[in-house]
KEKE-3310 file (N, C-alpha, C; in steps of 0.2 Angstrom, whole numbers, plus 5000, padded with zeros to 4 digits):
npx = (4835:4827:4817:4817:4809:4812:4804:4801:4812:4816:4829:4840:4848:4854:4861:4871:4878:4873:4868:4855:4838:4822:4806:4796:4801:4800:4793:4788:4789:4796:4803:4810:4815:4831:4835:4844:4842:4839:4841:4832:4830:4816:4816:4822:4835:4850:4854:4859:4864:4856:4851:4835:4823:4808:4801:4806:4808:4818:4819:4828:4845:4860:4872:4881:4886:4890:4886:4891:4895:4895:4884:4889:4897:4911:4911:4908:4918:4929:4925:4926:4939:4945:4940:4947:4960:4960:4960:4972:4980:4976:4979:4979:4978:4977:4971:4959:4947:4936:4932:4923:4912:4898:4889:4899:4910:4904:4896:4881:4872:4881:4891:4907:4917:4934:4941:4955:4959:4946:4931:4917:4901:4888:4873:4863:4854:4842:4849:4862:4859:4855:4866:4874:4882:4891:4898:4903:4912:4921:4926:4933:4942:4950:4955:4962:4957:4948:4936:4920:4908:4891:4881:4868:4857:4852:4840:4838:4837:4823:4817:4819:4812:4817:4822:4830:4847:4859:4875:4888:4894:4905:4917:4921:4922:4928:4917:4920:4932:4948:4954:4967:4971:4978:4988:4982:4971:4956:4942:4928:4912:4907:4895:4886:4888:4885:4881:4893:4899:4908:4912:4921:4922:4925:4938:4949:4945:4945:4959:4962:4956:4963:4976:4972:4970:4982:4989:4982:4981:4969:4958:4946:4935:4921:4912:4899:4886:4894:4896:4907:4917:4928:4932:4934:4945:4954:4955:4961:4973:4979:4982:4972:4966:4954:4940:4923:4910:4896:4882:4867:4867:4870:4878:4887:4894:4900:4909:4917:4923:4931:4939:4946:4954:4961:4970:4978:4975:4972:4958:4953:4953:4942:4924:4909:4893:4877:4865:4853:4858:4853:4846:4857:4866:4858:4857:4870:4872:4863:4870:4881:4892:4906:4916:4932:4933:4922:4913:4901:4893:4881:4868:4860:4849:4842:4837:4833:4830:4817:4816:4823:4819:4814:4825:4834:4830:4833:4847:4851:4847:4855:4868:4866:4865:4877:4886:4883:4889:4902:4919:4926:4937:4937:4935:4924:4919:4909:4896:4886:4878:4869:4861:4852:4854:4863:4880:4881:4869:4870:4881:4874:4864:4872:4878:4866:4863:4874:4871:4859:4864:4871:4885:4900:4911:4927:4929:4938:4941:4934:4926:4925:4921:4932:4945:4943:4929:4923:4917:4910:4912:4900:4891:4886:4878:4885:4892:4889:4893:4897:4907:4911:4924:4925:4931:4927:4925:4935)
npy = (5899:5883:5873:5857:5846:5832:5817:5812:5801:5796:5801:5794:5788:5799:5804:5795:5799:5794:5797:5797:5802:5796:5797:5794:5798:5811:5824:5837:5850:5856:5858:5865:5854:5848:5858:5866:5861:5863:5851:5846:5840:5833:5840:5852:5853:5854:5844:5841:5848:5846:5840:5842:5831:5831:5821:5808:5793:5793:5806:5816:5820:5820:5833:5839:5837:5847:5861:5874:5874:5880:5877:5879:5884:5883:5873:5862:5861:5859:5846:5838:5839:5833:5820:5816:5817:5807:5795:5795:5789:5776:5759:5757:5749:5755:5765:5769:5774:5776:5792:5799:5793:5794:5794:5789:5798:5809:5816:5813:5805:5808:5801:5798:5793:5791:5789:5788:5802:5807:5811:5804:5807:5804:5811:5808:5812:5824:5834:5833:5836:5849:5856:5854:5861:5868:5857:5850:5860:5860:5847:5847:5857:5851:5840:5844:5841:5842:5837:5831:5819:5816:5804:5802:5792:5782:5772:5777:5791:5793:5789:5801:5810:5815:5819:5808:5811:5814:5815:5827:5837:5846:5850:5839:5824:5807:5794:5781:5772:5766:5756:5755:5741:5733:5721:5722:5727:5736:5739:5751:5759:5775:5781:5771:5760:5750:5757:5769:5766:5755:5741:5746:5742:5729:5727:5722:5710:5704:5703:5694:5683:5681:5678:5666:5658:5657:5650:5638:5633:5633:5624:5624:5637:5645:5660:5669:5680:5689:5702:5714:5706:5706:5697:5687:5691:5692:5679:5673:5680:5675:5662:5653:5639:5638:5648:5650:5661:5670:5680:5690:5701:5706:5717:5719:5707:5708:5718:5711:5701:5710:5715:5703:5701:5713:5712:5702:5689:5672:5669:5657:5651:5655:5655:5662:5665:5670:5671:5665:5664:5655:5645:5641:5635:5625:5617:5614:5605:5595:5590:5585:5593:5601:5612:5619:5631:5644:5659:5669:5683:5691:5703:5716:5709:5712:5727:5734:5730:5726:5718:5707:5693:5687:5689:5681:5668:5668:5670:5659:5649:5650:5648:5635:5628:5631:5625:5611:5609:5611:5606:5594:5601:5612:5630:5642:5659:5669:5682:5695:5710:5717:5729:5725:5713:5706:5703:5692:5686:5683:5673:5663:5660:5655:5644:5636:5633:5625:5614:5610:5606:5595:5597:5602:5615:5624:5640:5651:5665:5681:5693:5710:5726:5736:5747:5760:5761:5764:5758:5766:5769:5775:5772:5759:5753:5756:5744:5736:5727:5711:5696:5678:5666:5650:5634:5619:5604:5590)
npz = (6068:6065:6077:6083:6092:6102:6107:6124:6131:6118:6114:6117:6107:6100:6111:6112:6101:6089:6072:6066:6066:6068:6061:6070:6082:6084:6093:6090:6078:6062:6046:6030:6016:6019:6027:6040:6057:6074:6086:6100:6117:6126:6138:6133:6131:6122:6108:6095:6079:6064:6048:6040:6034:6027:6020:6022:6032:6040:6048:6052:6050:6059:6058:6067:6084:6093:6101:6099:6086:6069:6055:6041:6025:6028:6038:6030:6021:6030:6035:6023:6020:6031:6029:6017:6021:6030:6022:6017:6026:6026:6020:6005:5990:5976:5963:5964:5975:5990:5995:6003:6015:6019:6034:6042:6040:6045:6036:6032:6019:6009:5997:5990:5977:5971:5955:5949:5941:5942:5950:5958:5963:5975:5980:5992:6002:6009:6015:6010:5997:5998:6001:5990:5980:5987:5993:5982:5977:5988:5987:5975:5977:5988:5983:5972:5959:5944:5939:5941:5942:5944:5952:5957:5958:5965:5974:5987:5985:5981:5993:6000:5994:5982:5965:5953:5948:5936:5928:5923:5935:5937:5925:5912:5902:5897:5902:5903:5911:5917:5930:5941:5951:5965:5957:5945:5931:5929:5920:5919:5919:5924:5921:5918:5926:5941:5957:5960:5949:5951:5962:5974:5988:5989:5987:5995:5997:5985:5983:5993:5988:5976:5983:5989:5978:5972:5983:5985:5973:5964:5953:5947:5946:5952:5949:5955:5952:5945:5940:5933:5933:5943:5954:5945:5937:5948:5952:5941:5940:5952:5947:5944:5936:5928:5926:5929:5926:5931:5927:5926:5918:5902:5897:5908:5908:5896:5899:5909:5901:5893:5904:5907:5896:5896:5906:5900:5901:5895:5886:5885:5897:5903:5906:5902:5908:5904:5914:5926:5943:5954:5946:5938:5948:5953:5941:5939:5950:5947:5936:5942:5942:5949:5960:5965:5971:5976:5973:5981:5979:5980:5975:5985:5996:6007:6010:6022:6040:6040:6029:6032:6035:6023:6015:6022:6018:6005:6005:6011:6003:5991:5997:6002:5990:5984:5993:5990:5978:5980:5981:5993:6004:5996:5994:6000:5996:6003:6004:6011:6007:6013:6023:6032:6037:6050:6055:6063:6061:6047:6048:6055:6045:6035:6041:6043:6030:6027:6035:6030:6018:6021:6024:6032:6038:6039:6046:6039:6038:6042:6033:6027:6022:6012:6020:6017:6017:6030:6046:6060:6078:6083:6074:6070:6059:6048:6045:6033:6023:6024:6026:6024:6024:6020:6022:6015:6024:6022)
capx = (4836:4821:4818:4814:4809:4812:4800:4804:4815:4818:4835:4846:4853:4857:4865:4877:4880:4870:4866:4848:4832:4816:4799:4792:4805:4799:4787:4785:4793:4797:4807:4811:4820:4838:4836:4848:4838:4842:4837:4832:4827:4810:4818:4824:4843:4853:4856:4863:4862:4854:4847:4829:4820:4801:4798:4810:4807:4824:4817:4834:4852:4864:4878:4886:4884:4893:4881:4894:4897:4890:4884:4890:4902:4917:4910:4908:4925:4933:4923:4928:4947:4946:4939:4952:4966:4960:4961:4980:4982:4974:4983:4974:4983:4973:4970:4951:4945:4931:4934:4918:4908:4892:4889:4906:4914:4901:4892:4876:4869:4886:4896:4911:4923:4939:4944:4961:4958:4939:4927:4910:4897:4880:4870:4857:4849:4840:4854:4868:4857:4854:4873:4878:4887:4897:4901:4906:4918:4926:4929:4938:4948:4954:4959:4965:4955:4943:4931:4916:4902:4885:4877:4862:4851:4850:4834:4838:4834:4816:4814:4820:4807:4822:4822:4836:4851:4866:4879:4894:4893:4911:4921:4918:4927:4925:4915:4923:4939:4952:4956:4972:4969:4983:4992:4978:4967:4948:4938:4922:4909:4904:4889:4881:4889:4882:4883:4897:4903:4911:4912:4927:4922:4927:4945:4953:4942:4948:4966:4963:4954:4969:4981:4970:4970:4989:4992:4979:4981:4962:4958:4939:4932:4914:4911:4892:4885:4901:4896:4912:4923:4933:4934:4937:4952:4958:4957:4966:4979:4982:4984:4967:4966:4948:4935:4916:4907:4888:4878:4861:4868:4874:4884:4892:4898:4905:4915:4921:4927:4936:4944:4951:4959:4965:4975:4982:4974:4969:4951:4951:4953:4936:4917:4904:4886:4872:4860:4851:4863:4850:4845:4863:4868:4854:4859:4877:4871:4860:4875:4887:4898:4909:4921:4936:4932:4916:4912:4894:4893:4874:4865:4857:4843:4838:4839:4831:4828:4810:4816:4828:4817:4814:4832:4838:4829:4837:4854:4852:4846:4861:4873:4865:4867:4885:4889:4882:4894:4909:4923:4929:4943:4936:4934:4918:4919:4901:4895:4880:4879:4862:4862:4847:4857:4869:4886:4879:4863:4873:4884:4869:4861:4877:4878:4860:4864:4878:4867:4854:4867:4875:4891:4903:4917:4931:4928:4945:4941:4928:4928:4921:4922:4939:4946:4940:4922:4924:4912:4913:4909:4894:4886:4887:4875:4890:4895:4884:4896:4900:4908:4914:4928:4923:4934:4923:4929:4936)
capy = (5891:5880:5869:5850:5843:5825:5814:5809:5794:5794:5804:5790:5787:5805:5805:5791:5802:5791:5802:5797:5803:5793:5801:5792:5800:5818:5827:5843:5854:5854:5863:5863:5849:5849:5864:5864:5862:5862:5846:5847:5834:5835:5845:5858:5852:5854:5837:5841:5851:5841:5841:5839:5828:5830:5815:5802:5790:5796:5813:5821:5817:5825:5836:5840:5837:5853:5867:5880:5873:5883:5873:5883:5882:5882:5867:5856:5861:5855:5839:5835:5839:5827:5813:5815:5816:5800:5790:5795:5785:5769:5755:5756:5748:5756:5773:5770:5773:5780:5797:5801:5787:5796:5795:5788:5804:5815:5819:5809:5805:5809:5796:5801:5789:5793:5784:5791:5810:5808:5810:5802:5808:5803:5815:5804:5814:5831:5839:5833:5839:5857:5859:5851:5866:5869:5851:5849:5865:5858:5841:5848:5861:5847:5834:5847:5838:5847:5833:5827:5816:5815:5798:5802:5789:5777:5772:5781:5798:5793:5789:5807:5814:5819:5815:5806:5816:5811:5820:5831:5843:5850:5848:5834:5819:5801:5790:5774:5773:5760:5757:5751:5738:5728:5720:5721:5733:5734:5744:5753:5765:5778:5783:5766:5755:5750:5762:5775:5763:5749:5739:5747:5740:5722:5727:5718:5703:5701:5702:5688:5678:5679:5674:5659:5654:5655:5645:5632:5631:5632:5622:5626:5642:5648:5667:5670:5687:5691:5709:5715:5701:5708:5691:5683:5693:5690:5672:5672:5683:5670:5656:5648:5636:5640:5652:5651:5668:5670:5686:5691:5707:5705:5722:5717:5701:5710:5721:5706:5698:5715:5715:5697:5703:5719:5709:5698:5682:5668:5668:5650:5649:5658:5653:5667:5663:5675:5666:5666:5660:5650:5640:5638:5631:5619:5613:5611:5600:5589:5587:5583:5598:5603:5617:5619:5638:5647:5666:5671:5690:5693:5710:5717:5706:5715:5734:5736:5725:5723:5713:5702:5686:5685:5689:5676:5663:5669:5669:5652:5644:5650:5645:5628:5625:5631:5619:5605:5608:5613:5600:5593:5605:5618:5636:5647:5666:5671:5688:5699:5717:5719:5732:5722:5706:5707:5698:5686:5682:5680:5667:5658:5658:5650:5638:5632:5631:5619:5609:5607:5603:5590:5600:5606:5618:5628:5647:5654:5672:5685:5698:5716:5731:5739:5752:5767:5761:5763:5758:5770:5767:5777:5771:5752:5752:5756:5738:5733:5722:5706:5689:5672:5662:5644:5629:5613:5599:5584)
capz = (6067:6067:6082:6082:6099:6102:6112:6130:6130:6112:6113:6119:6102:6099:6117:6110:6094:6083:6068:6064:6070:6064:6061:6076:6088:6084:6096:6086:6074:6055:6042:6023:6014:6019:6031:6046:6062:6081:6089:6108:6121:6129:6143:6130:6131:6115:6106:6089:6073:6059:6041:6041:6028:6028:6017:6024:6038:6044:6047:6053:6051:6062:6056:6073:6091:6096:6101:6096:6079:6064:6050:6035:6020:6031:6041:6025:6019:6035:6035:6017:6021:6036:6026:6012:6025:6033:6017:6016:6032:6025:6016:5999:5984:5970:5962:5965:5983:5993:5999:6008:6016:6022:6041:6045:6039:6047:6031:6030:6013:6004:5995:5985:5975:5966:5950:5945:5941:5941:5956:5956:5970:5976:5985:5993:6007:6008:6018:6005:5991:5999:6001:5984:5977:5992:5994:5976:5977:5993:5985:5970:5980:5992:5979:5966:5953:5941:5936:5946:5939:5949:5951:5962:5955:5969:5977:5993:5983:5981:6000:6002:5990:5978:5959:5951:5945:5934:5924:5925:5939:5936:5920:5908:5900:5896:5907:5903:5914:5919:5937:5943:5958:5966:5951:5939:5929:5929:5916:5922:5916:5929:5920:5918:5931:5948:5962:5956:5943:5953:5969:5978:5994:5989:5984:5999:5996:5978:5984:5997:5984:5972:5987:5990:5972:5972:5988:5985:5966:5961:5946:5944:5950:5950:5952:5955:5952:5944:5938:5928:5933:5948:5957:5940:5936:5954:5952:5935:5943:5956:5944:5944:5929:5924:5930:5926:5929:5930:5929:5922:5914:5896:5897:5913:5906:5891:5902:5912:5896:5892:5909:5907:5890:5898:5910:5896:5902:5890:5886:5885:5904:5906:5903:5904:5907:5905:5917:5933:5947:5957:5941:5936:5954:5953:5935:5941:5955:5944:5931:5945:5941:5955:5959:5971:5974:5973:5976:5981:5980:5977:5976:5991:5997:6012:6011:6029:6044:6038:6024:6034:6035:6016:6012:6025:6014:5998:6006:6013:5997:5987:6000:6002:5983:5983:5997:5987:5972:5982:5982:5999:6004:5993:5998:5998:5998:6003:6006:6011:6007:6015:6029:6036:6039:6054:6054:6067:6057:6041:6050:6056:6039:6031:6045:6042:6023:6027:6038:6025:6012:6024:6024:6038:6035:6044:6044:6039:6039:6042:6028:6027:6017:6012:6025:6015:6018:6037:6051:6066:6085:6085:6068:6068:6053:6042:6043:6028:6019:6028:6022:6027:6020:6023:6018:6016:6027:6017)
cpx = (4829:4822:4814:4814:4808:4808:4804:4806:4817:4825:4841:4851:4857:4862:4872:4880:4879:4867:4859:4843:4826:4810:4796:4795:4803:4793:4784:4791:4794:4801:4807:4816:4827:4840:4840:4843:4841:4837:4838:4828:4820:4810:4821:4832:4845:4855:4861:4860:4861:4851:4841:4826:4813:4798:4801:4808:4812:4823:4823:4840:4857:4871:4884:4883:4887:4889:4884:4896:4892:4890:4884:4895:4908:4917:4911:4915:4930:4931:4926:4936:4948:4945:4945:4959:4966:4962:4969:4983:4981:4978:4978:4979:4979:4972:4962:4950:4939:4933:4930:4913:4902:4893:4895:4910:4910:4897:4887:4873:4874:4891:4900:4917:4927:4941:4949:4960:4951:4935:4920:4906:4890:4878:4863:4852:4847:4845:4860:4865:4857:4861:4877:4883:4893:4901:4906:4913:4923:4929:4934:4944:4952:4958:4963:4963:4950:4937:4927:4909:4897:4882:4872:4856:4850:4843:4833:4835:4827:4813:4815:4815:4811:4822:4829:4840:4857:4869:4885:4892:4899:4915:4918:4924:4924:4923:4917:4931:4942:4955:4962:4971:4974:4988:4988:4974:4960:4945:4931:4919:4905:4897:4884:4882:4885:4885:4887:4901:4906:4910:4919:4927:4925:4935:4949:4951:4945:4955:4966:4961:4960:4975:4979:4971:4978:4992:4989:4978:4974:4962:4951:4936:4926:4913:4904:4891:4891:4902:4902:4918:4929:4936:4937:4944:4957:4960:4962:4973:4983:4983:4979:4967:4960:4943:4928:4913:4900:4886:4872:4861:4873:4880:4889:4897:4903:4911:4919:4925:4933:4941:4949:4956:4963:4971:4979:4981:4971:4962:4948:4950:4946:4929:4913:4897:4881:4866:4858:4855:4859:4849:4852:4866:4864:4856:4866:4876:4868:4865:4881:4893:4900:4915:4925:4936:4926:4915:4904:4894:4887:4873:4862:4850:4838:4840:4838:4830:4822:4810:4820:4825:4817:4821:4836:4836:4833:4844:4855:4851:4852:4867:4873:4867:4874:4888:4889:4887:4901:4913:4925:4936:4943:4934:4928:4919:4912:4900:4887:4881:4873:4863:4857:4849:4863:4874:4884:4874:4866:4877:4879:4865:4866:4878:4872:4860:4868:4875:4863:4858:4871:4883:4894:4909:4921:4930:4936:4946:4934:4930:4923:4923:4929:4939:4943:4933:4921:4917:4914:4909:4902:4888:4888:4883:4879:4893:4890:4886:4899:4901:4911:4918:4928:4927:4930:4928:4929:4932)
cpy = (5888:5874:5862:5847:5836:5822:5812:5802:5792:5798:5800:5789:5793:5806:5801:5793:5798:5796:5802:5798:5801:5797:5800:5795:5808:5820:5833:5846:5852:5860:5861:5857:5851:5855:5862:5866:5861:5856:5846:5841:5837:5840:5852:5858:5851:5847:5837:5846:5846:5844:5838:5837:5827:5824:5808:5800:5792:5803:5818:5817:5822:5827:5836:5839:5842:5859:5873:5879:5876:5879:5878:5880:5880:5875:5861:5856:5857:5848:5835:5834:5833:5821:5811:5814:5809:5795:5790:5791:5778:5766:5753:5755:5748:5764:5774:5769:5777:5785:5800:5795:5789:5797:5794:5794:5810:5819:5814:5810:5807:5804:5799:5796:5792:5788:5788:5799:5812:5807:5809:5803:5806:5807:5812:5806:5822:5836:5839:5837:5847:5860:5856:5855:5867:5863:5849:5854:5862:5852:5842:5852:5856:5842:5837:5844:5844:5844:5830:5825:5814:5808:5797:5799:5782:5777:5776:5788:5798:5793:5796:5812:5818:5815:5813:5811:5813:5816:5823:5837:5849:5847:5843:5829:5812:5798:5783:5775:5766:5761:5752:5748:5733:5727:5719:5727:5731:5740:5745:5758:5769:5781:5777:5760:5755:5755:5768:5772:5756:5748:5740:5744:5732:5722:5722:5711:5700:5699:5695:5682:5676:5676:5667:5655:5652:5650:5639:5629:5629:5630:5624:5631:5644:5655:5669:5677:5691:5699:5710:5711:5703:5702:5686:5684:5691:5683:5670:5674:5678:5663:5651:5645:5638:5643:5652:5657:5668:5677:5686:5697:5706:5711:5721:5712:5703:5714:5716:5703:5703:5715:5709:5699:5709:5717:5703:5690:5678:5667:5661:5647:5652:5655:5659:5665:5669:5671:5668:5661:5654:5644:5637:5633:5624:5614:5610:5605:5594:5586:5584:5587:5601:5608:5617:5626:5641:5654:5667:5678:5693:5701:5710:5714:5709:5722:5737:5729:5722:5718:5707:5694:5683:5684:5683:5669:5662:5667:5661:5647:5644:5647:5637:5625:5625:5626:5612:5604:5610:5607:5600:5596:5611:5624:5640:5654:5668:5677:5690:5706:5721:5722:5729:5715:5708:5702:5692:5682:5679:5673:5661:5655:5653:5644:5633:5630:5625:5613:5605:5603:5597:5591:5603:5610:5622:5636:5650:5661:5675:5691:5704:5721:5734:5745:5759:5767:5760:5762:5762:5767:5769:5775:5764:5750:5752:5749:5734:5727:5717:5699:5684:5669:5655:5638:5622:5607:5593:5578)
cpz = (6069:6072:6081:6089:6099:6108:6118:6129:6123:6110:6115:6113:6100:6105:6115:6103:6088:6078:6066:6069:6066:6066:6068:6083:6089:6088:6092:6083:6067:6052:6035:6022:6015:6024:6037:6052:6069:6084:6097:6111:6123:6134:6140:6130:6124:6114:6100:6084:6068:6053:6042:6034:6029:6025:6019:6031:6043:6043:6048:6053:6053:6059:6061:6079:6096:6095:6098:6089:6074:6058:6043:6030:6023:6035:6036:6022:6024:6035:6029:6018:6026:6033:6021:6016:6028:6028:6016:6021:6031:6020:6010:5993:5978:5969:5962:5972:5984:5997:6004:6009:6021:6030:6044:6044:6041:6042:6028:6023:6007:6003:5989:5983:5970:5962:5947:5946:5940:5948:5954:5963:5969:5981:5987:5999:6006:6010:6013:5999:5992:5999:5995:5981:5981:5993:5988:5975:5982:5991:5980:5973:5984:5989:5974:5960:5950:5937:5941:5942:5945:5947:5956:5959:5959:5972:5983:5991:5983:5988:6003:5998:5984:5971:5958:5947:5943:5929:5927:5929:5938:5930:5916:5905:5899:5902:5908:5905:5915:5925:5938:5951:5959:5960:5945:5937:5928:5925:5919:5918:5922:5928:5920:5923:5937:5952:5959:5950:5944:5960:5972:5984:5995:5987:5988:5998:5990:5979:5988:5993:5979:5976:5988:5984:5971:5976:5987:5978:5963:5954:5943:5949:5948:5953:5950:5956:5951:5942:5932:5929:5938:5951:5951:5938:5942:5954:5947:5937:5948:5954:5943:5936:5925:5928:5926:5930:5926:5932:5924:5918:5908:5896:5902:5911:5900:5894:5906:5907:5894:5897:5909:5901:5892:5902:5907:5898:5896:5891:5887:5892:5907:5902:5906:5903:5909:5907:5924:5938:5951:5952:5939:5942:5954:5947:5936:5945:5952:5939:5935:5944:5947:5954:5966:5974:5971:5977:5975:5983:5977:5979:5983:5992:6002:6014:6018:6033:6042:6033:6025:6033:6028:6013:6015:6021:6008:5999:6008:6007:5992:5990:6001:5995:5982:5987:5993:5981:5974:5984:5990:5999:6000:5997:5995:6001:5998:6007:6007:6011:6010:6022:6034:6039:6043:6052:6057:6064:6051:6043:6051:6050:6035:6035:6044:6035:6023:6030:6033:6019:6014:6024:6030:6035:6041:6041:6045:6041:6039:6038:6029:6022:6018:6017:6023:6015:6026:6041:6057:6073:6085:6079:6066:6061:6047:6040:6039:6025:6024:6024:6026:6022:6023:6018:6020:6019:6022:6020)
residu = (MET:LYS:LEU:ILE:ARG:ILE:LYS:GLU:GLY:LYS:ASP:ARG:ALA:LEU:GLN:ARG:ARG:HIS:PRO:TRP:VAL:PHE:GLU:SER:ALA:ILE:ALA:LYS:GLY:GLY:ALA:ASP:ALA:GLY:GLU:THR:VAL:ARG:LEU:GLU:SER:ALA:GLN:GLY:ASP:PHE:LEU:ALA:TRP:ALA:ALA:PHE:SER:PRO:GLN:SER:LYS:ILE:ARG:ALA:ARG:ALA:TRP:SER:PHE:ASP:GLU:LYS:GLN:ARG:ILE:ASP:ALA:ALA:PHE:PHE:THR:GLN:ARG:ILE:ALA:ALA:ALA:VAL:ARG:ALA:ARG:ALA:ARG:PHE:ASP:ILE:ARG:SER:ASN:GLY:LEU:ARG:LEU:VAL:HIS:GLY:GLU:ALA:ASP:GLY:LEU:PRO:GLY:LEU:ILE:VAL:ASP:ARG:TYR:GLY:ASP:THR:LEU:VAL:ALA:GLN:PHE:LEU:SER:ALA:GLY:ALA:GLU:ARG:TRP:LYS:SER:VAL:LEU:THR:ASP:ALA:LEU:LEU:ALA:GLU:THR:GLY:LEU:ASP:ARG:LEU:TYR:GLU:ARG:SER:ASP:ALA:SER:ALA:ARG:GLY:LEU:GLU:GLY:LEU:PRO:GLU:ALA:THR:GLY:TRP:LEU:ARG:GLY:GLU:GLY:PRO:THR:GLN:LEU:VAL:LEU:GLN:GLU:HIS:ASP:TRP:GLN:LEU:GLY:LEU:ASP:ILE:ALA:GLN:GLY:HIS:LYS:THR:GLY:PHE:TYR:LEU:ASP:GLN:ARG:ASP:SER:ARG:LYS:ARG:PHE:ALA:ASP:TYR:ALA:ALA:ARG:LEU:GLN:PHE:GLN:ARG:VAL:LEU:ASN:CYS:TYR:CYS:TYR:THR:GLY:GLY:PHE:THR:VAL:ALA:ALA:LEU:ALA:GLY:GLY:ALA:ALA:HIS:VAL:THR:SER:ILE:ASP:SER:SER:GLY:PRO:ALA:LEU:GLU:GLN:ALA:ARG:THR:ASN:VAL:ALA:LEU:ASN:GLY:HIS:ASP:PRO:ALA:ARG:CYS:GLU:PHE:LEU:ASP:ALA:ASP:VAL:ASN:ALA:SER:LEU:ARG:ARG:PHE:ALA:GLN:GLU:GLY:ARG:THR:PHE:ASP:ALA:ILE:VAL:LEU:ASP:PRO:PRO:LYS:PHE:ALA:PRO:THR:VAL:ALA:HIS:ALA:GLU:ARG:ALA:ALA:ARG:ALA:TYR:LYS:ASP:ILE:ASN:ARG:LEU:ALA:PHE:LYS:ILE:LEU:GLU:PRO:GLY:GLY:VAL:LEU:PHE:THR:TYR:SER:CYS:SER:GLY:GLY:ILE:SER:ALA:ASP:LEU:PHE:HIS:LYS:ILE:VAL:ALA:SER:ALA:GLY:THR:ASP:ALA:GLY:VAL:ASP:GLY:TYR:ILE:HIS:GLU:ARG:MET:GLY:GLY:ALA:PRO:ASP:HIS:PRO:MET:THR:ILE:ALA:PHE:PRO:GLU:GLY:GLU:TYR:LEU:LYS:GLY:LEU:VAL:VAL:MET:ARG:LYS:ALA)
# end
């Protein structure tokens, strides 16, 4: 087993069982991509077993902090089984769920979503790539399924020095599927859609938005960055009179229209705009067009902390514009999925946006990812998705 020595004073995170070791923390040692290495302190004490990644700034990702643990096929089979068992204890009202959430499940770089009888996996680290075949077999054995599609085309692969990889790893079948979520259905394409095909992490937020629509009887809803219309369908299911949905992707909007029809809603209650969100918000403000509910669920503006300042400006701008066109008493569901933006910073950004817009509001709820996208005590970076439900003061 190859040895990686950590610099003096750079092992505190590992002592707290944080799974990442950055390039700057390594004193000496190296290994092949994905190879299991022994991490030791400057004094030679065992710290962890980890997967080495020679091209990534995150140079090692810990598999285990138990010196007696063997990192072999049985280890990964056990980790997969534990992740699947944990989901059985969560309250998930859908046949689509995240089965493996990377570091939170002790499997750094592995993301696995289940859509009915189909699994979709992303192998995003050198370690996950090296054990791909073992992990795939374990997933199918544990779930009793026979189809697994690979979507290893995220930008994280490039940071690991890995090429993109997509297609069926086991079995085959249609890539266009229909997901049952709460009381509605949502179509998706696991081959072409974002991430593994859909944003399962917003499942509970969509339900809360439907609940607000039913309780407050929304008349005019604006869904920004609507993608395939999850919040649009939720609003209609809650009884919203009319929903305007904006996205810059034509194919996503077509799927959104299909999803509205799939759930039996009158298309006359919807308007779909293939447009830029910022420009649309400015135009609405100029036209005096207002809404009593707005969803802001933008793409990732800050993938890392280094991008936080620029991203903060972008988040502030869209929230400021949204506040300007939100009716007094109206509700804003606003989100950030950027790991580089903390929940505290996001709150400050939204507060600053309200100040600039001359608006104050009540924070009704703080939102996060669905429970099958967990954050653990040792890995706070898992809290990538954060949101606020703000009611504008009348």
